[in-house]
C-alpha positions as CSV (number, residue, x, y, z in Angstrom):
1,M,-18.2,-3.6,-7.7
2,A,-15.6,-5.2,-9.5
3,L,-13.0,-3.5,-7.2
4,E,-15.0,-4.4,-4.1
5,R,-15.0,-8.2,-5.5
6,R,-11.4,-8.2,-6.1
7,L,-10.8,-6.9,-2.8
8,G,-12.7,-9.5,-0.9
9,L,-15.1,-7.0,0.8
10,K,-17.8,-8.4,3.0
11,D,-21.4,-7.8,2.3
12,D,-22.0,-4.9,5.1
13,E,-18.2,-3.5,4.5
14,S,-18.2,0.0,2.4
15,L,-15.0,1.0,0.3
16,L,-14.3,4.4,1.8
17,A,-11.2,5.6,-0.1
18,V,-9.1,4.2,-2.5
19,A,-5.8,5.4,-3.6
20,R,-3.3,5.0,-6.8
21,A,0.4,6.5,-7.6
22,A,0.0,10.0,-8.3
23,P,-0.7,10.1,-12.0
24,V,1.9,12.6,-12.5
25,T,4.5,10.2,-11.2
26,M,4.0,8.1,-14.2
27,I,5.2,11.2,-16.7
28,L,9.0,10.1,-17.1
29,P,8.4,6.2,-17.5
30,G,5.5,7.3,-19.8
31,I,8.4,9.5,-21.8
32,L,11.0,6.9,-21.6
33,V,8.5,4.1,-23.2
34,A,7.3,7.0,-25.8
35,A,10.9,7.5,-26.8
36,L,10.9,3.3,-27.5
37,V,7.9,3.5,-29.2
38,L,8.8,6.6,-31.2
39,A,12.7,6.5,-31.7
40,P,13.0,3.6,-34.9
41,F,10.7,6.3,-37.0
42,F,13.1,9.1,-36.4
43,F,16.0,6.8,-37.7
44,L,14.2,4.5,-40.1
45,V,15.8,5.0,-43.3
46,P,19.4,4.6,-41.5
47,L,18.0,1.4,-39.9
48,L,16.5,0.0,-42.7
49,R,19.9,0.5,-44.9
50,L,21.0,-2.2,-42.3
51,E,18.3,-4.7,-43.9
52,L,17.4,-7.7,-41.3
53,L,19.6,-6.2,-38.4
54,G,17.8,-2.7,-38.6
55,K,14.3,-4.6,-38.8
56,I,15.4,-6.5,-35.6
57,L,16.3,-3.8,-34.0
58,I,13.2,-1.5,-34.9
59,G,10.9,-4.8,-33.7
60,L,12.7,-4.9,-30.8
61,S,12.3,-1.4,-29.8
62,E,8.8,-1.5,-30.8
63,F,8.0,-4.6,-28.6
64,L,10.2,-3.4,-25.5
65,G,7.8,0.2,-25.6
66,V,4.7,-1.9,-25.5
67,F,6.0,-4.1,-23.0
68,F,7.0,-1.7,-20.7
69,G,3.9,0.2,-20.8
70,A,1.5,-2.0,-20.5
71,R,3.4,-3.3,-17.4
72,G,3.6,0.2,-16.0
73,L,-0.2,0.5,-16.3
74,V,-1.4,-2.4,-15.3
75,K,1.1,-1.7,-12.3
76,W,-0.1,1.7,-11.4
77,R,-4.0,0.6,-12.1
78,L,-3.7,-2.6,-10.0
79,T,-1.3,-1.4,-6.8
80,I,-3.7,0.6,-4.9
81,L,-4.5,1.4,-1.1
82,A,-8.1,0.7,0.0
83,V,-9.8,2.3,3.6
84,T,-13.1,0.7,4.4
85,E,-14.9,1.1,7.8
86,R,-13.1,-2.2,9.1
87,R,-9.2,-2.2,8.0
88,V,-7.1,-1.0,5.4
89,I,-5.6,-3.1,2.4
90,I,-2.8,-2.4,0.2
91,V,-2.6,-4.6,-3.1
92,R,1.2,-4.0,-4.7
93,Q,1.2,-5.4,-8.5
94,D,4.9,-6.0,-9.2
95,G,4.0,-7.6,-12.9
96,F,1.3,-9.2,-15.0
97,F,1.2,-12.0,-12.8
98,D,2.9,-10.9,-9.1
99,R,0.6,-9.4,-7.0
100,H,0.7,-8.9,-3.0
101,V,-2.2,-8.5,-0.7
102,T,-1.8,-6.7,2.5
103,E,-4.7,-6.2,5.4
104,I,-4.6,-4.4,8.6
105,P,-7.7,-3.9,10.9
106,F,-7.6,-1.1,12.5
107,S,-7.0,-2.8,15.9
108,R,-4.0,-3.6,15.0
109,I,-2.7,0.0,13.6
110,Q,-0.5,1.5,15.8
111,E,0.9,4.5,14.1
112,V,-0.2,6.1,10.8
113,A,2.7,8.6,9.4
114,Y,3.3,9.9,5.7
115,R,6.4,11.8,4.5
116,V,6.8,14.2,1.4
117,S,10.4,14.0,0.6
118,G,11.6,16.3,-2.5
119,M,10.6,19.1,-4.6
120,G,8.1,17.4,-7.1
121,A,6.4,15.6,-4.1
122,T,6.2,18.8,-2.4
123,L,4.9,20.5,-5.5
124,F,2.6,18.4,-6.8
125,R,1.3,16.9,-2.8
126,Y,2.2,13.5,-2.6
127,G,4.3,11.1,-0.4
128,T,4.7,7.6,1.1
129,L,2.1,6.8,3.5
130,L,3.3,5.0,6.6
131,I,1.3,2.4,8.5
132,E,2.9,0.8,11.3
133,S,1.4,-2.5,12.7
134,A,1.1,-4.7,15.8
135,G,3.8,-7.8,15.3
136,S,5.3,-6.0,12.2
137,D,8.6,-5.3,12.8
138,E,8.8,-2.3,9.6
139,P,5.9,0.4,9.0
140,L,4.0,-0.7,6.2
141,A,4.6,1.9,2.8
142,M,2.5,3.0,0.3
143,E,4.5,5.3,-1.7
144,R,3.6,8.3,-4.4
145,V,0.0,8.8,-3.2
146,P,-1.8,12.0,-3.6
147,H,-2.6,14.0,-0.3
148,P,-1.1,11.5,2.1
149,A,-2.2,14.0,5.0
150,R,-5.7,13.1,4.2
151,L,-5.0,9.3,4.2
152,Q,-3.4,9.7,7.6
153,D,-6.5,11.9,9.0
154,L,-9.1,9.6,7.5
155,I,-7.1,6.4,9.0
156,T,-6.5,8.1,12.3
157,E,-10.1,9.0,12.8
158,L,-11.5,5.4,11.4
159,Q,-9.6,4.1,14.2
160,G,-10.8,6.1,16.5
161,S,-14.3,5.4,16.5
162,D,-16.5,2.5,17.3
163,G,-16.0,0.8,13.8
164,G,-12.2,0.8,14.5
165,R,-11.4,-0.5,17.6
166,G,-13.2,-1.5,21.0
167,G,-13.2,-3.7,23.6
168,F,-10.7,-6.5,23.1
169,G,-9.3,-4.5,20.0
170,D,-8.7,-1.6,22.5
171,I,-6.5,-4.1,25.2
172,L,-4.6,-5.7,22.7
173,H,-3.6,-2.3,20.8
174,A,-2.9,-1.0,24.4
175,V,-0.4,-4.5,25.0
176,S,1.0,-4.1,21.8
177,R,2.4,-0.4,23.3
178,M,4.0,-1.4,26.2
179,D,7.7,-2.0,26.7
180,A,9.2,-4.5,28.6
181,R,9.0,-3.3,32.4
182,K,5.1,-2.6,31.7
183,L,4.2,-6.0,30.6
184,G,6.1,-7.5,33.3
185,L,3.9,-5.6,35.6
186,L,1.0,-6.5,34.1
187,K,1.9,-10.4,34.1
188,A,2.5,-10.1,37.7
189,E,-0.8,-8.2,38.5
190,V,-3.1,-10.8,36.1
191,E,-1.1,-13.5,38.3
192,R,-2.2,-12.2,41.4
193,A,-5.4,-11.3,40.4
194,S,-5.2,-15.5,39.0
195,R,-4.3,-16.3,42.7
196,A,-6.9,-14.6,44.5
197,L,-9.8,-16.7,42.5
198,P,-11.7,-19.7,43.6
199,R,-9.7,-23.0,42.5
200,D,-12.4,-24.2,40.6
201,E,-12.7,-20.8,38.4
202,R,-8.8,-20.5,37.7
203,A,-7.7,-21.3,33.8
């Protein structure tokens, strides 16, 4: 329930899927953090010989290790892609106090794609999910998510269901995908239909 409240879900809205960066992608940062924390113990005697400077170096290494470890854990834990029956929500946690939330209703989604690049991503089955929405110049990317093909299938299925689009949402989606020529034809048709209406019914 805490996650639902944090995402601001409606009372009748259900959380269908939540994805974070694949845990395997945290191994290398974890090794670097462990190196910062443990390194002073391997060089404890030489560092203590430096007296005050050695103690400063030990404290600095420990502080940086704990800081970057906590920051990485918070960023991994709170950066999520959530899918409900109405929309996709992407939360990016870039630091302890820096959060960016993007919500995309299914009616605005034009295309969902994914990219798996590199041997590690192929071996451990994670990749980047790309969501292109109406009115946005660049697709929204959620990186290093496990099994991106499954998320693509889920979003595409929900997008095509009655809960994803319908009525006016279908019209907006179709218009957003038109090129300039088709939009010109549509505008001319709307104007022709408007002129055919009685004067008191025109907008």
